[in-house]
N, C-alpha and C positions, 0 to 999 in steps of 0.2 A: 504495499502501501506505500505510494506517495503522496504528501498533506503538501498542496501549497501555502511557503507560512507568511512570505515575505517578498513582495514583489518592490523594488526600489531605485530606480534609473536603469541601467542596465546590470543588478545581481538579483540572482531568482536564489530562495531558500527555501531547502525543500527538508521535509519532515518526513525519512524513511520507515515505517515497522510492518512488522509480520516474519512468519520463519521464515522467510527468506535473508533479513537480517540476521538470524541464529545462522545462517548454513560457510560453512569455508567460503564459498562463494560469493559472499555477501558483499561486498565492494565492487563486483560486477556488476551488479543491477544499479548502485549509484553511479558507474559508469557509462553502463547504455542507457543512462537518463538523459547523458548530455548527449548523446548518440540519436533520442528519439526528439529531443524535444529539438532540437537541428535541424532536423529532417520538418518538422511543424512548424518550425517559425520561420523556416525559410534565410537563417542567418544561422552562424556559428555559436554553439552552448559549448562554455570550456567549466568544466571542473576547475574550481579555485580549492580547493579542502571539505572538507569533511572529519566528522567526532561523533565517537559513539553517543549515545544518550544513557543514561542513569533508566534500568527498567527495561533496556533492549531496546533497539532501530540505531537510529544515525540522521545526526542533522549536516546536510549539505548547503554548500554554497556555489555557486552557477555563477559564469559572467555571461552575459546577452555579445557577442560581437557584432561588427558593421556587416 
């Protein structure tokens, strides 16, 4: 599950939760989000950073390019 948390200028923050976040490839889902968002927006979206959340899941920050 991906929940949009913040859109401010060219920055997007998304909260990722669910069973994928506990798998060994959880980071792959976060990186895949950038590719899917790039396709949907028609602009490059880059993963800037991410952090594990207490209680499970991740908060990820992305930057939308031109």
